[in-house]
C-alpha positions in Angstrom: 61.4 114.2 94.9 62.8 115.2 98.5 63.9 111.4 100.2 62.0 110.9 103.8 62.2 113.2 106.4 63.7 110.6 109.0 66.3 110.3 106.3 67.4 114.1 106.7 69.9 114.1 109.6 73.5 113.3 107.8 74.8 110.8 110.3 71.3 108.8 110.2 71.5 108.6 106.3 75.0 107.8 106.6 74.4 105.1 108.8 71.7 103.6 106.8 73.8 104.0 103.8 76.6 101.7 105.4 73.9 99.3 106.7 72.7 98.8 103.4 75.7 98.5 101.8 77.3 95.6 103.8 74.1 93.7 103.1 74.6 94.2 99.4 78.2 93.8 99.5 78.8 91.3 102.3 82.3 90.0 101.1 83.8 93.5 99.8 87.5 93.4 100.0 90.3 94.8 98.2 90.6 93.9 94.3 93.8 94.6 93.3 96.0 91.3 93.4 99.8 91.5 95.6 101.5 89.2 98.0 103.6 91.7 99.6 103.0 95.5 101.4 105.6 96.8 98.4 103.0 94.8 95.9 100.4 96.6 97.2 101.7 99.9 97.1 102.9 99.5 93.2 99.8 98.0 92.4 97.7 100.9 93.8 99.9 103.7 92.4 99.3 102.3 88.6 95.2 102.1 89.8 95.0 105.9 89.3 93.2 106.4 86.3 92.6 103.0 85.7 90.8 99.8 86.3 91.9 97.0 89.1 91.0 94.3 86.1 93.8 96.0 83.8 96.4 96.7 86.9 95.9 92.9 87.9 96.8 92.0 84.3 100.1 94.0 84.6 101.1 93.2 88.1 101.8 89.7 87.5 104.6 90.5 84.9 105.9 93.1 86.9 106.2 91.6 89.9 107.9 88.5 88.3 110.7 90.5 87.1 110.8 93.1 89.9 109.5 91.2 93.3 110.5 93.7 95.9 111.3 97.3 96.3 115.1 97.2 95.8 114.6 95.2 92.8 112.3 98.4 91.3 114.4 100.5 92.9 117.2 100.3 90.8 115.9 99.1 87.7 116.2 100.5 84.4 113.0 102.9 84.0 111.9 101.9 80.3 111.5 98.0 81.6 109.0 99.6 84.2 107.5 101.4 82.1 107.0 99.0 79.3 105.7 97.1 81.3 103.3 99.1 83.1 102.1 100.9 79.4 98.7 100.1 79.2 98.0 101.1 82.4 98.1 105.0 81.4 100.3 107.8 82.3 103.0 105.2 82.5 105.9 107.6 82.4 104.8 109.4 85.4 103.9 106.1 87.1 107.0 104.3 86.6 108.7 107.5 87.3 106.8 107.3 91.3 106.8 103.9 91.5 110.5 103.5 91.0 110.8 107.0 93.0 109.3 105.3 96.3 111.2 102.1 96.1 114.4 104.0 96.6 113.1 105.8 99.2 111.9 102.6 100.7 115.3 100.8 100.5 117.4 104.0 101.3 115.2 105.5 104.3 113.2 102.2 105.1 115.6 99.4 105.5 113.3 98.0 102.5 110.2 97.7 104.2 107.1 100.1 103.6 106.8 102.4 106.4 103.7 101.6 108.4 102.7 105.2 109.9 100.8 107.4 107.3 103.3 110.6 107.7 106.1 108.2 106.5 103.8 107.2 103.9 102.7 110.2 102.4 106.5 111.0 102.2 106.9 108.5 99.0 106.5 109.7 96.0 103.4 109.4 94.4 101.6 108.3 97.7 98.6 110.9 98.8 96.2 109.7 101.3 93.9 107.4 98.9 97.2 105.4 98.5 98.4 105.3 101.9 94.9 104.6 103.1 94.5 101.6 101.2 98.3 100.1 102.0 97.8 100.8 105.8 94.6 99.2 105.6 95.1 96.4 103.7 99.0 95.6 103.7 99.0 96.7 107.9 95.3 96.1 109.2 95.6 99.6 110.2 92.5 102.1 109.2 94.1 105.7 109.1 91.2 107.2 107.4 88.5 106.7 104.4 90.1 105.8 100.9 87.9 108.0 98.6 88.4 107.4 94.9 86.3 108.9 92.0 83.3 106.5 92.8 83.9 107.7 96.4 83.5 111.7 95.4 80.7 110.9 93.4 78.4 108.7 95.3 79.2 110.6 99.0 78.2 113.7 96.9 75.1 112.6 95.3 74.2 111.0 98.9 74.3 114.3 100.1 77.0 112.8 102.7 79.6 115.8 101.1 79.4 119.2 99.4 83.1 119.1 98.6 85.3 117.8 95.6 88.6 117.7 97.3 89.4 114.3 98.1 90.8 115.1 101.8 87.8 117.2 102.3 85.5 114.6 101.2 87.5 112.4 103.7 86.9 114.7 106.9 83.5 114.7 106.3 82.9 110.8 106.2 85.5 109.9 108.8 82.8 112.3 111.1 80.0 110.3 110.0 80.9 106.8 109.7 82.3 104.9 112.7 86.0 104.0 112.1 86.3 100.7 112.5 84.1 100.4 108.8 86.2 103.5 107.3 87.6 101.1 104.4 84.9 98.7 103.9 83.0 102.0 103.6 84.8 103.2 100.5 85.6 99.5 98.9 81.5 99.1 99.1 80.5 102.3 97.6 83.1 101.3 94.9 81.3 98.4 94.2 77.9 99.9 94.6 79.6 102.6 91.4 81.0 99.6 89.7 77.6 97.5 89.7 74.3 99.9 90.1 75.6 104.3 90.4 77.5 104.3 87.0 78.7 108.2 86.1 77.2 107.7 83.1 73.6 106.7 83.1 73.1 105.4 87.1 70.3 102.6 87.7 68.4 104.6 90.4 65.3 102.3 90.0 67.6 99.3 90.8 68.9 101.1 93.8 68.5 99.9 97.2 70.1 103.1 98.2 67.8 105.0 96.0 65.2 106.1 99.3 67.9 107.8 100.8 69.4 109.5 97.8 69.0 113.4 97.2 70.0 112.9 94.1 68.1 109.6 92.9 64.7 111.8 92.6 66.3 114.5 90.5 67.9 111.9 88.2 64.5 110.4 87.5 62.7 113.4 87.0 65.1 114.4 84.3 64.7 111.1 82.4 61.0 111.3 82.7 61.5 114.8 81.4 63.4 113.5 78.5 61.5 111.3 77.5 58.4 113.2 77.2 60.3 115.7 75.4 61.1 113.2 72.5 57.5 111.8 72.0 56.1 115.6 71.5 
């Protein structure tokens, strides 16, 4: 079941996806809890391979004990590890958090840098984290945040054929207006959680189904599977 010919243009399809996501999730925003740029940086590092909900349960105690870059930079690493243990990969995350905070203190006067090139020099910070911090802490949209939801959904929607986050970001930056780069990511994440679940995409109830080349294939596969079971 191919998509309608009017949506075969990747650019038109991307803009229509954006429009429908805006209607579906008008209040979508970053779901990590923070009050300062360094807290957002730390929370975003912790969110790797972890849900935002879990991160938000961990950070209140972490930020109560270590509220700023300096306190985290020179904390006992074991204390940080214990506080972030439930987010997974806690040894590496604690190491990156402390390394990033130490560099912030020693090279950026205790303030999270705003330039993308500087953010990317911090331990544990790749473009995903840098884009989140830049957009939400400083209101400076520099790219498209690509997480697992964005990677999966944009591939299903045929907006990219890549798996590498940097190449996906480059594709999306050509298709989506700059002002919407970060909102597109957040709304796509919301849609991935609410409708397009990785294990069982809810194509029949998906507002994007007619724009999605994969939807027909998924529905056909399910129909075939049900027919086989009956036999």
